[in-house]
Backbone as CSV, one residue per row, in Angstrom:
resi,resn,N_x,N_y,N_z,CA_x,CA_y,CA_z,C_x,C_y,C_z
1,MET,90.439,99.901,261.870,90.079,99.026,262.921,89.971,97.773,262.421
2,ASN,90.762,96.738,263.058,90.635,95.366,262.510,89.432,94.530,263.240
3,GLU,89.250,93.620,262.643,87.937,92.594,263.377,88.311,92.503,264.480
4,ASP,89.322,92.191,265.301,89.519,91.904,266.643,89.054,93.102,267.290
5,GLU,89.252,94.159,266.983,89.298,95.586,267.613,87.704,95.816,267.333
6,VAL,87.093,95.578,266.564,85.542,95.670,266.408,84.990,94.860,267.345
7,ARG,85.297,93.258,267.432,84.629,92.549,268.233,84.913,93.190,269.736
8,LYS,86.003,93.736,270.208,86.335,94.056,271.634,85.689,95.313,271.924
9,ASN,85.366,96.070,270.796,84.957,97.531,271.255,83.409,97.812,270.874
10,ALA,82.763,96.846,270.215,81.215,96.965,269.700,80.437,96.619,270.926
11,PHE,79.469,97.300,271.403,78.594,96.948,272.396,77.117,97.823,271.979
12,ALA,77.174,98.825,271.213,76.191,99.386,270.982,76.390,100.407,269.807
13,MET,75.177,100.924,269.297,75.567,101.797,267.916,75.454,103.082,268.329
14,PRO,76.099,104.208,267.806,77.185,103.979,266.642,78.505,103.186,267.367
15,LEU,79.315,102.715,266.438,80.501,102.003,267.151,81.486,102.879,267.633
16,THR,81.874,104.058,267.191,82.618,104.920,267.892,82.349,106.079,268.825
17,SER,80.770,106.031,268.984,80.145,106.983,269.741,78.781,106.181,270.220
18,PRO,78.886,105.261,271.057,77.596,104.753,271.345,76.408,105.589,271.858
19,ALA,75.277,105.307,271.674,74.277,106.155,271.961,74.003,106.056,273.506
20,TYR,74.487,105.180,274.330,74.451,104.712,275.749,75.628,104.061,276.196
21,PRO,76.027,104.347,277.485,77.167,103.594,277.933,76.748,102.035,278.674
22,PRO,77.771,101.338,278.890,77.154,100.091,279.329,76.630,100.106,280.834
23,GLY,76.034,99.161,281.038,75.091,99.011,282.465,76.424,98.638,283.647
24,PRO,75.832,98.449,284.813,74.359,98.660,285.182,74.035,100.186,285.463
25,TYR,72.642,100.200,285.195,71.881,101.474,285.376,71.279,101.720,286.678
26,ARG,71.791,102.772,287.495,71.316,103.171,288.783,70.345,104.240,288.670
27,PHE,69.232,104.191,289.278,68.332,105.519,289.396,68.218,105.842,290.792
28,VAL,68.448,107.174,291.124,68.411,107.888,292.365,67.143,108.803,292.389
29,ASP,66.360,108.671,293.458,65.153,109.470,293.561,64.103,109.234,292.350
30,ARG,63.964,108.200,291.963,63.215,107.725,290.994,61.677,108.013,291.353
31,GLU,60.810,108.710,290.718,59.524,108.891,291.183,58.381,108.391,290.383
32,PHE,57.479,107.549,290.914,56.263,106.954,290.103,54.970,107.744,290.554
33,LEU,54.091,107.949,289.621,52.686,107.951,289.837,52.130,106.957,288.980
34,ILE,51.362,105.942,289.631,50.819,104.784,289.038,49.258,104.756,289.231
35,ILE,48.661,104.856,288.298,47.050,104.700,288.272,46.579,103.456,287.679
36,THR,46.070,102.679,288.537,45.520,101.339,288.153,43.961,101.286,287.766
37,TYR,43.713,101.042,286.738,42.162,100.981,286.095,41.859,100.026,285.593
38,ARG,40.353,99.669,285.520,39.860,98.669,284.943,39.380,98.900,283.642
39,THR,39.618,97.910,282.695,39.331,98.229,281.191,38.604,96.877,280.587
40,ASP,38.352,97.178,279.376,37.805,96.250,278.422,38.426,94.943,278.376
41,PRO,38.090,93.759,278.999,38.850,92.550,279.156,39.050,91.918,277.564
42,GLU,38.185,92.169,276.732,38.605,91.593,275.474,39.530,92.420,274.611
43,LYS,39.674,93.697,274.745,40.587,94.574,274.275,41.767,94.233,274.684
44,LEU,42.028,93.838,276.166,43.165,93.609,276.746,43.761,92.296,276.316
45,ARG,42.912,91.439,276.452,43.600,90.057,275.930,43.900,89.885,274.423
46,ALA,43.670,90.870,273.697,44.024,90.843,272.305,45.372,91.492,272.230
47,LEU,45.906,92.129,273.202,47.148,93.045,273.048,48.237,92.147,273.813
48,VAL,47.922,91.327,274.566,48.722,90.623,275.427,49.352,89.045,274.836
49,PRO,50.743,89.289,274.427,50.845,87.937,273.614,51.362,86.747,274.796
50,GLU,50.730,85.453,274.171,51.100,84.268,274.639,52.456,84.110,274.692
51,PRO,53.155,83.327,275.905,52.418,82.453,276.694,51.783,83.191,278.236
52,LEU,51.933,84.674,278.208,51.448,85.363,279.145,50.087,85.564,279.359
53,VAL,49.464,85.267,280.482,48.054,85.194,280.787,47.482,86.422,281.698
54,VAL,46.344,86.989,280.915,45.599,87.934,281.729,44.872,87.456,282.781
55,GLU,44.960,87.805,283.958,44.246,87.284,284.965,42.775,88.273,285.376
56,ALA,43.043,89.511,285.157,41.917,90.732,285.398,42.195,91.577,284.544
57,PRO,41.186,92.271,284.225,41.104,93.252,283.104,41.681,94.661,283.845
58,LEU,42.774,94.869,284.050,43.477,95.812,284.813,44.673,96.502,283.948
59,VAL,44.741,97.672,284.082,46.073,98.396,283.481,46.572,99.282,284.386
60,LYS,47.902,99.331,284.353,48.546,100.403,285.154,49.075,101.609,284.475
61,PHE,48.650,102.853,284.679,49.107,103.768,283.740,50.282,104.536,284.481
62,GLU,51.531,104.514,284.139,52.408,104.888,284.863,53.092,106.259,284.380
63,PHE,53.302,107.225,285.198,54.174,108.528,284.848,55.356,108.260,285.879
64,ILE,56.796,108.428,285.381,57.834,108.208,285.856,58.866,109.087,285.738
65,ARG,59.258,109.749,286.912,60.316,110.885,286.807,61.704,110.265,287.218
66,MET,62.628,110.609,286.367,63.950,110.030,286.650,65.127,111.044,286.619
67,PRO,65.176,111.990,287.716,66.098,113.047,287.708,67.600,112.776,287.616
68,ASN,68.093,111.518,288.198,69.346,111.183,288.472,69.444,109.606,288.031
69,SER,70.028,109.171,286.944,70.307,108.187,286.262,71.548,107.873,285.700
70,THR,72.457,106.896,286.145,73.727,106.537,285.370,73.373,106.116,283.894
71,GLY,74.283,106.936,283.151,74.130,106.817,281.814,73.063,107.153,280.921
72,PHE,71.929,107.485,281.503,70.733,107.963,280.728,70.232,109.452,281.010
73,GLY,70.833,109.989,282.183,70.718,111.301,282.648,69.350,111.784,283.228
74,ASP,68.768,112.668,282.817,67.673,113.301,283.517,66.404,113.199,282.669
75,TYR,65.238,112.312,282.857,64.461,112.474,281.770,63.304,111.662,282.609
76,THR,61.816,111.916,281.895,60.511,111.261,282.373,59.847,110.205,281.271
77,GLU,59.459,109.263,281.811,58.575,108.502,280.860,57.180,108.154,281.293
78,SER,56.395,107.585,280.656,55.090,107.201,280.854,54.616,106.121,279.849
79,GLY,53.496,105.341,280.167,53.169,104.264,279.732,52.179,103.274,280.445
80,GLN,51.867,102.259,279.793,50.812,101.276,280.242,51.561,99.947,280.521
81,VAL,51.260,99.476,281.707,51.783,98.019,282.144,50.501,97.383,282.570
82,ILE,50.588,96.081,281.875,49.460,95.328,282.185,49.736,94.043,283.151
83,PRO,48.997,93.945,284.250,49.368,92.849,285.049,49.162,91.552,284.475
84,VAL,50.124,90.543,284.507,49.993,89.214,283.851,50.383,88.338,284.751
85,SER,50.644,86.897,284.210,51.274,85.815,284.974,51.855,85.124,283.918
86,LEU,53.071,84.166,284.105,53.847,83.524,283.202,53.936,82.195,284.207
87,ASN,53.524,81.197,283.885,53.835,79.933,284.575,53.274,80.091,286.026
88,GLY,52.423,80.773,286.408,51.935,81.145,287.672,52.611,81.988,288.450
89,ARG,53.666,82.932,288.025,54.345,83.867,288.451,53.650,84.937,288.072
90,LYS,53.332,86.009,288.834,52.522,87.046,288.553,53.532,88.427,288.465
91,GLY,53.168,89.335,287.401,54.113,90.168,287.019,53.501,91.181,286.211
92,GLY,54.111,92.002,285.489,53.461,93.199,284.477,54.346,92.863,283.095
93,TYR,53.462,93.035,282.220,53.591,93.213,280.914,53.870,94.775,280.320
94,THR,54.866,95.264,280.002,54.878,96.815,279.500,54.360,96.671,278.206
95,HIS,53.249,97.524,278.018,52.533,97.367,276.518,53.215,98.501,275.764
96,CYS,53.253,99.600,276.214,53.722,100.709,275.458,54.673,101.729,276.523
97,MET,55.577,102.521,275.815,56.181,103.331,276.647,56.569,104.816,275.918
98,PHE,56.507,105.931,276.557,56.948,107.218,275.766,57.778,107.937,276.735
99,LEU,58.788,108.642,276.268,59.885,109.321,276.993,60.666,110.185,276.045
100,ASN,61.321,111.177,276.738,61.688,112.387,276.084,63.392,112.497,276.102
101,ASP,63.919,111.109,275.921,65.408,111.181,276.129,65.988,110.047,275.041
102,GLU,66.741,110.275,274.219,67.275,109.559,273.220,68.121,108.018,273.970
103,PRO,69.092,108.407,274.766,69.854,107.171,275.230,68.830,106.058,275.781
104,PRO,68.089,106.530,276.651,66.991,105.163,277.239,66.212,104.823,276.145
105,ILE,65.784,105.630,275.248,65.060,104.937,274.084,65.774,103.881,273.437
106,ALA,67.060,104.167,273.124,67.833,103.258,272.241,68.297,102.092,273.086
107,GLY,68.707,102.366,274.255,69.194,101.508,275.195,68.234,100.718,275.591
108,GLY,67.019,101.090,275.738,65.770,100.249,276.402,65.469,99.203,275.106
109,ARG,65.207,99.781,274.243,64.815,98.948,272.962,65.819,97.997,272.457
110,GLU,67.143,98.262,272.491,68.036,97.280,272.065,68.493,96.205,272.983
111,LEU,68.638,96.690,274.571,68.974,95.666,275.408,67.755,94.819,275.819
112,TRP,66.868,95.447,276.335,65.650,94.758,276.696,64.506,94.404,275.922
113,GLY,64.415,95.321,275.076,63.187,95.316,274.196,62.163,96.296,274.631
114,PHE,62.258,97.232,275.458,61.316,98.128,275.961,60.543,98.721,274.760
115,PRO,59.219,98.895,274.584,58.459,99.372,273.641,58.562,101.035,273.638
116,LYS,59.693,101.626,273.449,59.580,103.013,273.642,59.511,103.977,272.421
117,LYS,58.688,104.872,272.354,58.808,105.871,271.542,59.038,107.305,272.071
118,LEU,59.547,108.334,271.280,59.808,109.587,271.575,58.700,110.358,271.951
119,ALA,58.323,110.906,272.783,57.098,111.858,273.292,57.509,112.722,274.350
120,ASN,56.540,113.311,275.107,56.963,114.473,276.067,55.957,114.136,277.200
121,PRO,56.362,113.221,277.969,55.680,113.138,279.473,56.263,114.059,280.317
122,SER,55.576,114.213,281.527,55.829,115.043,282.577,55.187,114.503,283.912
123,LEU,55.870,114.722,285.148,55.445,114.473,286.382,55.735,115.724,287.384
124,ARG,54.804,116.260,287.989,55.148,117.317,288.846,54.166,117.518,289.725
125,THR,54.281,118.277,290.914,53.624,118.369,291.761,52.989,119.980,291.599
126,GLU,51.716,120.141,291.617,50.919,121.513,291.404,50.054,121.682,293.013
127,ILE,50.729,122.436,293.656,50.082,122.893,294.953,49.714,121.534,295.600
128,ASP,48.580,121.125,295.564,47.993,119.840,296.561,47.881,118.705,295.592
129,THR,48.249,118.733,294.299,48.054,117.647,293.512,49.390,117.250,292.614
130,LEU,49.303,115.987,292.716,50.507,115.327,291.936,49.911,115.130,290.422
131,VAL,50.618,115.639,289.369,50.016,115.631,288.231,50.993,115.010,287.102
132,GLY,50.399,114.067,286.323,50.965,113.459,285.080,50.476,113.732,283.967
133,THR,51.367,114.070,282.945,50.708,114.316,281.686,51.614,113.640,280.517
134,LEU,50.930,113.304,279.539,51.817,112.791,278.232,51.193,113.451,277.103
135,ASP,52.150,114.022,276.272,51.912,114.686,275.103,52.724,114.075,273.897
136,TYR,52.050,113.611,272.841,52.658,113.104,271.723,52.646,114.182,270.544
137,GLY,53.824,114.879,270.519,53.807,116.082,269.376,52.879,117.073,270.290
138,PRO,52.077,117.813,269.542,51.303,118.836,270.238,50.020,118.299,270.882
139,VAL,49.838,117.071,270.983,48.274,116.332,271.220,48.656,115.775,272.821
140,ARG,47.741,116.449,273.595,47.653,115.727,275.049,46.910,114.411,275.042
141,ILE,47.687,113.234,275.275,46.666,111.984,275.143,46.614,111.378,276.608
142,ALA,47.339,111.867,277.661,46.823,111.356,278.921,47.338,112.224,279.977
143,THR,46.323,112.483,280.853,46.196,113.206,282.218,45.952,112.423,283.239
144,GLY,47.028,112.335,284.469,46.762,111.731,285.689,46.883,112.534,286.572
145,THR,46.119,112.522,287.704,46.249,113.371,288.755,45.880,112.566,290.165
146,MET,46.504,112.926,291.257,46.501,112.220,292.465,46.389,113.148,293.759
147,GLY,45.703,113.250,294.926,45.925,114.010,295.954,47.301,113.770,296.700
148,TYR,47.831,114.895,296.764,49.239,114.825,297.141,49.621,114.142,298.544
149,LYS,50.098,113.029,298.551,50.479,112.283,299.993,49.304,112.265,300.894
150,HIS,48.005,111.870,300.623,47.018,111.860,301.512,47.233,110.892,302.543
151,ARG,47.607,109.760,302.387,47.999,108.644,303.232,49.038,107.754,303.032
152,GLU,49.868,107.347,303.900,51.074,106.434,303.549,50.358,105.188,303.076
153,ALA,51.099,104.620,301.948,50.865,103.387,301.618,51.315,102.253,302.217
154,ASP,50.911,100.997,301.942,51.632,99.783,302.659,52.954,99.609,301.893
155,LEU,54.151,99.797,302.678,55.473,100.077,302.190,55.821,98.490,301.764
156,ALA,55.188,97.356,302.514,55.726,96.041,302.028,55.057,95.729,300.848
157,ALA,53.778,95.978,300.799,53.139,95.680,299.432,53.652,96.575,298.227
158,VAL,53.961,97.500,298.502,54.587,98.394,297.444,55.982,97.959,296.941
159,LYS,56.737,97.556,297.814,58.015,97.102,297.582,57.807,95.723,296.886
160,ALA,56.905,94.693,297.398,56.648,93.512,296.610,56.362,93.762,295.224
161,SER,55.519,94.677,294.862,55.253,95.045,293.748,56.332,95.335,292.915
162,LEU,57.138,96.138,293.198,58.443,96.348,292.725,59.392,95.316,292.404
163,LEU,59.371,94.365,293.141,60.365,93.168,293.082,59.744,92.049,291.978
164,ALA,58.657,92.173,291.823,58.007,91.150,290.922,58.586,91.165,289.473
165,PRO,58.394,90.270,288.649,58.858,89.969,287.472,58.432,90.892,286.609
166,ASN,59.000,91.511,285.365,58.635,92.071,284.541,58.814,91.691,283.109
167,PHE,57.918,91.772,282.199,58.179,91.215,280.894,57.938,92.215,279.612
168,LEU,58.630,91.714,278.651,58.896,92.536,277.461,58.880,91.737,276.055
169,LEU,58.173,92.139,275.007,58.265,91.781,273.811,59.376,92.374,273.083
170,LYS,60.434,91.649,272.841,61.758,92.238,272.321,61.691,91.780,270.643
171,ILE,61.558,92.796,269.813,61.590,92.522,268.337,62.731,93.212,267.762
172,ILE,63.624,92.707,267.085,64.855,93.257,266.310,64.611,92.654,264.818
173,PRO,64.433,93.424,263.869,64.386,92.850,262.533,65.713,92.479,261.946
174,HIS,65.699,91.773,261.021,67.028,91.302,260.081,66.996,92.149,259.233
175,VAL,68.189,92.427,258.455,68.477,93.120,257.324,67.493,93.175,256.198
176,ASP,66.730,91.762,256.044,65.911,91.852,255.016,64.682,92.330,255.481
177,GLY,64.403,92.834,256.809,62.992,93.086,257.105,62.328,92.060,258.028
178,THR,62.558,90.838,257.914,62.058,89.757,258.815,62.397,89.832,260.142
179,ALA,61.762,89.229,261.089,62.319,89.116,262.497,63.311,88.401,262.524
180,ARG,64.367,88.932,263.244,65.725,88.312,263.637,65.757,87.848,265.193
181,ILE,65.093,88.750,266.001,65.020,88.338,267.209,63.381,88.693,267.489
182,CYS,62.700,87.596,268.061,61.406,87.763,268.371,61.154,87.113,269.755
183,GLU,61.157,87.566,270.998,61.393,86.732,272.212,60.806,87.620,273.281
184,LEU,60.142,86.726,274.354,59.697,87.505,275.551,60.916,87.665,276.695
185,VAL,61.148,88.818,276.969,62.380,88.932,277.908,61.604,89.116,279.320
186,GLU,62.332,88.709,280.323,61.968,88.963,281.722,63.048,89.610,282.462
187,TYR,62.773,90.663,283.185,63.790,91.216,283.923,63.229,91.722,285.345
188,TYR,64.135,92.203,286.131,63.825,92.540,287.449,64.575,93.894,288.122
189,LEU,63.703,94.659,288.984,64.195,95.808,289.395,65.119,95.272,290.664
190,GLU,66.510,95.807,290.866,67.195,95.243,291.901,67.595,96.228,292.764
191,ASP,68.231,95.984,293.993,68.818,96.983,294.945,67.919,98.099,295.458
192,ILE,66.565,97.779,295.686,65.622,98.793,295.730,65.824,99.520,297.114
193,ASP,65.857,100.757,297.193,65.905,101.417,298.530,64.454,102.281,298.594
194,LEU,63.432,101.667,298.989,62.064,102.417,299.127,62.054,103.391,300.104
195,LYS,61.939,104.893,299.749,62.058,106.045,300.386,60.565,106.548,300.927
196,GLY,59.475,106.234,300.195,58.149,106.378,300.769,57.259,106.065,299.520
197,ALA,55.952,105.992,300.080,54.958,105.547,298.977,53.549,106.091,299.749
198,TRP,52.881,106.724,298.991,51.695,107.331,299.366,50.492,106.987,298.541
199,THR,49.130,106.880,298.800,47.840,106.786,298.327,47.092,108.147,298.460
200,GLY,46.078,108.137,297.663,45.059,109.283,297.682,44.008,109.142,296.506
201,PRO,43.180,110.052,296.530,42.274,110.182,295.245,42.877,110.380,294.105
202,GLY,42.487,109.643,292.756,43.235,109.673,291.671,42.245,109.956,290.503
203,ALA,42.698,110.309,289.308,41.867,110.361,288.305,42.554,110.293,287.029
204,LEU,41.949,109.670,285.943,43.080,109.573,284.816,42.047,109.722,283.559
205,SER,42.568,110.451,282.469,41.888,110.757,281.322,42.665,110.202,280.030
206,LEU,42.285,109.677,279.138,43.027,109.236,277.827,42.468,109.947,276.765
207,ALA,43.126,109.999,275.756,42.590,110.742,274.389,43.229,109.884,273.340
208,SER,42.281,109.682,272.170,42.779,109.036,270.924,43.862,109.581,270.010
209,HIS,44.762,108.562,269.708,45.897,109.216,268.872,46.233,108.085,267.784
210,ALA,46.249,108.424,266.571,46.729,107.385,265.612,48.025,106.452,265.916
211,LEU,48.962,107.311,266.468,50.334,106.738,266.621,50.821,106.524,268.234
212,ALA,49.826,106.866,269.055,49.921,106.623,270.330,48.677,106.070,270.765
213,PRO,48.176,105.078,270.636,46.719,104.541,271.095,46.588,104.073,272.467
214,VAL,47.005,104.800,273.469,46.602,104.527,274.742,45.338,104.304,275.143
215,ALA,44.428,105.168,274.392,42.905,105.093,274.641,42.268,103.782,274.146
216,GLU,43.026,103.081,273.487,42.537,101.634,272.936,42.186,100.727,274.272
217,LEU,42.929,101.045,275.543,42.479,100.368,276.593,41.768,101.273,277.396
218,PRO,40.377,101.524,277.163,39.695,102.711,278.055,39.501,102.474,279.391
219,VAL,39.402,103.740,280.022,39.231,103.660,281.496,37.681,103.407,281.777
220,LEU,37.541,102.186,282.275,35.975,101.968,282.853,35.853,102.179,284.313
221,GLU,36.847,102.007,285.072,36.562,102.219,286.648,38.024,102.625,287.141
222,LEU,38.258,103.388,287.849,39.762,103.638,288.629,39.738,102.678,289.771
223,VAL,40.900,102.120,289.905,40.887,101.238,290.954,41.823,101.827,292.079
224,SER,42.941,102.172,291.816,43.874,103.117,292.873,44.938,103.887,292.173
225,ALA,45.545,104.803,293.273,46.518,105.677,292.711,47.580,105.436,293.822
226,VAL,48.785,105.502,293.342,49.925,105.478,294.369,51.038,106.421,293.881
227,HIS,51.675,106.732,294.854,52.924,107.595,294.523,54.128,107.200,295.290
228,ILE,55.078,106.729,294.632,56.348,106.047,295.084,57.649,106.914,294.842
229,LEU,58.595,106.943,295.848,59.721,107.571,295.765,60.926,106.584,296.074
230,CYS,61.929,105.967,295.342,62.922,105.123,295.426,64.139,105.237,294.741
231,ASP,65.018,104.533,295.143,66.331,104.289,294.389,66.346,102.954,293.936
232,LEU,66.730,102.538,292.754,66.909,101.199,292.301,67.844,101.182,291.262
233,THR,68.204,99.853,290.838,68.843,99.582,289.803,68.161,98.575,288.733
234,LEU,68.229,99.094,287.405,67.719,98.349,286.465,68.458,96.964,285.904
235,GLY,68.082,96.059,286.372,68.553,94.710,286.009,68.643,94.273,284.776
236,LEU,69.680,93.476,284.038,69.437,93.134,282.909,68.585,92.118,282.856
237,GLY,68.096,91.672,281.561,67.347,90.483,281.348,67.646,89.118,281.035
238,LYS,66.785,88.422,280.791,66.989,87.024,280.417,65.770,86.544,279.502
239,VAL,65.854,85.555,278.495,64.909,85.307,277.502,64.042,84.206,278.434
240,ALA,62.773,84.612,278.271,61.729,83.538,279.102,61.028,82.893,277.970
241,HIS,61.095,83.232,276.645,60.129,82.599,275.650,60.952,83.033,274.383
242,ASP,61.201,82.155,273.274,61.660,82.587,272.125,60.613,82.211,271.099
243,TYR,59.996,83.160,270.356,58.879,82.761,269.377,59.481,82.086,268.088
244,LEU,60.642,82.435,267.666,61.187,81.891,266.563,61.436,80.488,266.664
245,LYS,61.639,79.940,267.860,61.893,78.514,267.915,60.839,77.616,268.185
């Protein structure tokens, strides 16, 4: 393969059998359980990189079921998103993510900078309860529950939250181990078809783990729980701030 062929064909690793196909990436029947809770403000601010601003000590713990996605297949993920603002625009900073499928781990880290690690999350309905769990190896580190479809949520408010900007810290090292890319990435969810959203009583418990420290942002007070079903496209990102410049 000559240099021109490499330049033409290379978009992801491995060269001859990439871990994921080119986008765009469309998700059908994507299901969220999002539990918002109040946490320690000092611990929260210590984890959020400038120039993002933390306006309230809140965390959204998300369990997301994705049974039908182009390129990435059928998988589940879970993690913590922190409400922030950048230059007055309110959005969410993804602090950590855990999922059970290699292509979106590779694609998410390489394209956008999602902080993804391999684990075993799940989201399912157990009789009258929506149940989200997150296991890192054999250890259960998160359990979220919500009463199933107790009340319809404010659809306009839910869709507005899905349309808000999202922020990631993308870090890719150089061959010598130093940072070659270190930048704040901004991206959006696009072409959203909101099929339904519900609220109900919720609960969340977190357990300590050395390599999956979700409990470092402790649950001090539960604020809300919402269940969302929608179709959407995961838009590509743009650089909002370059730390190396």
